[in-house]
DODRENLUM-408453 format. One record per residue (C-alpha): residue number from 1; residue in one letter; y, x, z. Coordinates in steps of 0.5 Angstrom, whole numbers, plus 2048, in hexadecimal, padded with zeros to 3 digits. Layout:
(vexti NUM 'A' (Y X Z))
...
***
This chain:
(vexti 1 'M' (7DD 813 827))
(vexti 2 'P' (7DD 80B 826))
(vexti 3 'N' (7D7 807 827))
(vexti 4 'R' (7D9 800 824))
(vexti 5 'V' (7D6 7FD 81E))
(vexti 6 'L' (7DB 7F8 81A))
(vexti 7 'I' (7D7 7F3 816))
(vexti 8 'I' (7DB 7EF 811))
(vexti 9 'D' (7D7 7EA 80E))
(vexti 10 'D' (7D7 7E2 80D))
(vexti 11 'D' (7CF 7E1 80E))
(vexti 12 'A' (7CF 7E0 816))
(vexti 13 'E' (7C7 7E0 816))
(vexti 14 'L' (7C7 7E7 813))
(vexti 15 'C' (7CD 7E9 817))
(vexti 16 'A' (7C9 7E7 81D))
(vexti 17 'L' (7C3 7EB 81B))
(vexti 18 'M' (7C7 7F1 819))
(vexti 19 'K' (7CB 7F1 820))
(vexti 20 'K' (7C4 7F1 824))
(vexti 21 'C' (7C1 7F6 820))
(vexti 22 'I' (7C7 7FB 821))
(vexti 23 'K' (7C7 7FA 828))
(vexti 24 'Q' (7C0 7FC 829))
(vexti 25 'E' (7C3 803 826))
(vexti 26 'G' (7C8 803 82C))
(vexti 27 'L' (7CE 801 828))
(vexti 28 'E' (7D2 7FB 829))
(vexti 29 'A' (7D4 7F7 823))
(vexti 30 'D' (7DA 7F2 821))
(vexti 31 'I' (7D9 7EC 81C))
(vexti 32 'T' (7DF 7E9 818))
(vexti 33 'Y' (7DD 7E4 813))
(vexti 34 'T' (7E3 7E5 80E))
(vexti 35 'G' (7E6 7EB 80B))
(vexti 36 'R' (7ED 7E9 80E))
(vexti 37 'D' (7EA 7E9 815))
(vexti 38 'G' (7E6 7F0 814))
(vexti 39 'L' (7ED 7F3 812))
(vexti 40 'T' (7F0 7F0 818))
(vexti 41 'K' (7EB 7F3 81D))
(vexti 42 'I' (7EB 7FA 81A))
(vexti 43 'A' (7F3 7FA 81B))
(vexti 44 'E' (7F2 7F7 822))
(vexti 45 'Q' (7EC 7FC 824))
(vexti 46 'N' (7F0 802 821))
(vexti 47 'G' (7EA 808 820))
(vexti 48 'A' (7E5 804 824))
(vexti 49 'Y' (7E0 803 81E))
(vexti 50 'C' (7DB 809 81C))
(vexti 51 'L' (7D8 804 816))
(vexti 52 'V' (7DA 7FE 812))
(vexti 53 'I' (7D5 7F9 80F))
(vexti 54 'L' (7D9 7F6 80A))
(vexti 55 'D' (7D6 7F0 806))
(vexti 56 'V' (7D9 7F0 7FE))
(vexti 57 'M' (7D9 7E8 7FE))
(vexti 58 'L' (7DE 7E5 803))
(vexti 59 'P' (7E2 7DF 804))
(vexti 60 'G' (7E9 7E0 802))
(vexti 61 'I' (7EA 7E8 800))
(vexti 62 'N' (7E4 7EB 7FE))
(vexti 63 'G' (7E0 7F1 801))
(vexti 64 'F' (7E4 7F6 7FC))
(vexti 65 'Q' (7EA 7F4 7FD))
(vexti 66 'V' (7E9 7F5 805))
(vexti 67 'L' (7E6 7FC 803))
(vexti 68 'S' (7EC 7FD 800))
(vexti 69 'E' (7F0 7FC 805))
(vexti 70 'I' (7EC 7FF 80A))
(vexti 71 'R' (7EC 806 806))
(vexti 72 'K' (7F4 806 806))
(vexti 73 'G' (7F4 808 80E))
(vexti 74 'S' (7ED 80A 810))
(vexti 75 'M' (7E6 80E 80E))
(vexti 76 'V' (7E2 80A 812))
(vexti 77 'P' (7DB 809 80F))
(vexti 78 'I' (7DA 803 80A))
(vexti 79 'L' (7D3 800 808))
(vexti 80 'M' (7D4 7FB 803))
(vexti 81 'L' (7CF 7F5 803))
(vexti 82 'T' (7CE 7F1 7FC))
(vexti 83 'A' (7CA 7EB 7FA))
(vexti 84 'K' (7CA 7EE 7F3))
(vexti 85 'G' (7C6 7F3 7F0))
(vexti 86 'D' (7CC 7F4 7EB))
(vexti 87 'E' (7CD 7FB 7EA))
(vexti 88 'I' (7D4 7FA 7E9))
(vexti 89 'D' (7D5 7F8 7F1))
(vexti 90 'K' (7D2 7FE 7F3))
(vexti 91 'V' (7D6 802 7EE))
(vexti 92 'T' (7DD 7FF 7F0))
(vexti 93 'G' (7DC 7FF 7F8))
(vexti 94 'L' (7DA 807 7F8))
(vexti 95 'R' (7E0 808 7F3))
(vexti 96 'L' (7E5 804 7F8))
(vexti 97 'G' (7E2 809 7FE))
(vexti 98 'A' (7DB 805 800))
(vexti 99 'D' (7D7 80B 803))
(vexti 100 'D' (7D0 807 802))
(vexti 101 'Y' (7CD 800 800))
(vexti 102 'L' (7C8 7FB 801))
(vexti 103 'T' (7C6 7F5 7FC))
(vexti 104 'K' (7C3 7EF 800))
(vexti 105 'P' (7BE 7ED 801))
(vexti 106 'F' (7BD 7F4 805))
(vexti 107 'S' (7B8 7F6 80B))
(vexti 108 'I' (7BB 7F7 811))
(vexti 109 'N' (7B7 7FE 812))
(vexti 110 'E' (7BB 800 80C))
(vexti 111 'L' (7C2 7FD 80F))
(vexti 112 'M' (7C1 801 815))
(vexti 113 'A' (7BF 808 811))
(vexti 114 'R' (7C5 807 80D))
(vexti 115 'I' (7C9 806 813))
(vexti 116 'E' (7C6 80C 817))
(vexti 117 'S' (7C8 810 811))
(vexti 118 'L' (7CF 80E 810))
(vexti 119 'I' (7D0 80F 817))
(vexti 120 'R' (7CD 815 818))
(vexti 121 'R' (7D1 818 812))
(vexti 122 'Y' (7D7 816 814))
(vexti 123 'T' (7D6 818 81B))
(vexti 124 'T' (7D5 81F 819))
(vexti 125 'F' (7DB 81F 814))
(vexti 126 'N' (7DF 81D 81A))
(vexti 127 'Q' (7DC 822 81F))
(vexti 128 'S' (7DD 828 819))
(vexti 129 'T' (7E4 826 818))
(vexti 130 'Q' (7E6 826 81F))
(vexti 131 'L' (7E2 82D 820))
(vexti 132 'D' (7E6 830 81B))
(vexti 133 'I' (7ED 82D 81C))
(vexti 134 'L' (7F0 82F 823))
(vexti 135 'N' (7F6 82A 824))
(vexti 136 'L' (7FB 82C 82A))
(vexti 137 'K' (802 82B 82C))
(vexti 138 'N' (806 82D 826))
(vexti 139 'M' (801 831 823))
(vexti 140 'V' (7FB 830 81F))
(vexti 141 'I' (7F6 835 81E))
(vexti 142 'D' (7F1 835 818))
(vexti 143 'K' (7EB 839 819))
(vexti 144 'E' (7E7 838 812))
(vexti 145 'N' (7ED 83A 80E))
(vexti 146 'R' (7F0 83F 814))
(vexti 147 'T' (7F7 83C 814))
(vexti 148 'V' (7FC 83B 81A))
(vexti 149 'C' (802 836 819))
(vexti 150 'V' (807 836 81F))
(vexti 151 'N' (80C 830 81F))
(vexti 152 'G' (80A 82F 818))
(vexti 153 'E' (80B 836 816))
(vexti 154 'S' (806 83B 814))
(vexti 155 'V' (805 841 818))
(vexti 156 'N' (802 848 815))
(vexti 157 'L' (7FD 84B 81A))
(vexti 158 'T' (7F8 851 819))
(vexti 159 'G' (7F0 84F 819))
(vexti 160 'K' (7F0 851 821))
(vexti 161 'E' (7F6 84D 822))
(vexti 162 'F' (7F3 847 81F))
(vexti 163 'D' (7EC 848 823))
(vexti 164 'L' (7F0 84A 829))
(vexti 165 'L' (7F4 843 828))
(vexti 166 'V' (7EE 83F 827))
(vexti 167 'F' (7EA 842 82D))
(vexti 168 'L' (7EF 840 832))
(vexti 169 'A' (7F1 839 82F))
(vexti 170 'S' (7EA 837 82E))
(vexti 171 'N' (7E9 839 835))
(vexti 172 'K' (7F0 836 838))
(vexti 173 'G' (7F0 835 83F))
(vexti 174 'R' (7EB 83B 841))
(vexti 175 'V' (7ED 841 844))
(vexti 176 'F' (7EB 848 840))
(vexti 177 'T' (7EB 84F 843))
(vexti 178 'K' (7ED 854 83E))
(vexti 179 'K' (7E6 857 83E))
(vexti 180 'Q' (7E4 850 83C))
(vexti 181 'I' (7E9 84F 836))
(vexti 182 'Y' (7E7 855 833))
(vexti 183 'T' (7DF 854 833))
(vexti 184 'Q' (7E0 84D 830))
(vexti 185 'V' (7E5 84F 82B))
(vexti 186 'W' (7E3 856 829))
(vexti 187 'E' (7DC 854 82A))
(vexti 188 'G' (7DA 85B 82D))
(vexti 189 'E' (7D9 85F 834))
(vexti 190 'Y' (7E0 860 837))
(vexti 191 'A' (7E3 865 834))
(vexti 192 'F' (7EB 864 834))
(vexti 193 'D' (7EF 865 83A))
(vexti 194 'D' (7F3 85F 83D))
(vexti 195 'N' (7F9 862 83A))
(vexti 196 'N' (7F7 860 833))
(vexti 197 'I' (7F5 859 835))
(vexti 198 'M' (7FC 858 837))
(vexti 199 'S' (7FF 85B 831))
(vexti 200 'F' (7FB 856 82D))
(vexti 201 'I' (7FD 850 831))
(vexti 202 'S' (804 853 831))
(vexti 203 'K' (804 853 829))
(vexti 204 'L' (801 84C 829))
(vexti 205 'R' (806 849 82D))
(vexti 206 'K' (80B 84B 829))
(vexti 207 'K' (809 848 823))
(vexti 208 'I' (807 841 826))
(vexti 209 'E' (80B 840 82D))
(vexti 210 'P' (812 83C 82C))
(vexti 211 'D' (814 840 832))
(vexti 212 'V' (810 847 833))
(vexti 213 'E' (814 848 83A))
(vexti 214 'H' (811 842 83C))
(vexti 215 'P' (80A 841 838))
(vexti 216 'F' (808 83A 837))
(vexti 217 'Y' (801 83B 834))
(vexti 218 'I' (7FE 841 837))
(vexti 219 'L' (7FF 841 83E))
(vexti 220 'T' (7FE 848 843))
(vexti 221 'V' (7FA 847 849))
(vexti 222 'H' (7FC 84C 84D))
(vexti 223 'G' (7F7 851 850))
(vexti 224 'V' (7F2 84E 84C))
(vexti 225 'G' (7F3 84D 844))
(vexti 226 'Y' (7F6 848 840))
(vexti 227 'R' (7F4 840 83E))
(vexti 228 'F' (7F6 83B 839))
(vexti 229 'N' (7FB 836 83B))
(vexti 230 'K' (7F6 830 83D))
(vexti 231 'E' (7FC 82B 83C))
(vexti 232 'V' (7FD 82C 834))
***
């Protein structure tokens, strides 16, 4: 996860104070004083930020315009700052994709609480997404929806074939014996003979491998068992 915050606000004194407090929490912070400079920074850093603190009242393009531009290509959390107590500003920001807002003047303690909450939610969401989706070379495994696509084409797997694929792909590079595979995928004492495991591997390969005779994904480790290609 990135550990940098971008502050876009034309109040230099406030920016310096926010940056100091953010650094005390173990995060880095960049500052820009205009919306255009903020958008340039986001483009240059390309995913480096875990949060953007964005003032509504900016010289040149305003915060709402900046927010709209950010949302065209990023779902980074955005905390809007407004000097007005006008509810319309808050509603506008939230509808355009802001995650939270603070009305100036605000306490630093409240600011830091909002920052910590937004980063925590963003981190949790991304970790959950990364855990649910396995993006491999020419293969995408969606664990939540139990689907597999190879070269963009959906592959129809049985329940245990899917479980077997997920287990091996989630541990790519590690070698497993047939007994280890059985106890992990079938979750019980080893009751299969080796031929049954080999049969499941063979059926799975026929469905996912571009060349069954020369497997790319599920590799045989002779005399030991199987491993998922760590290069994918």
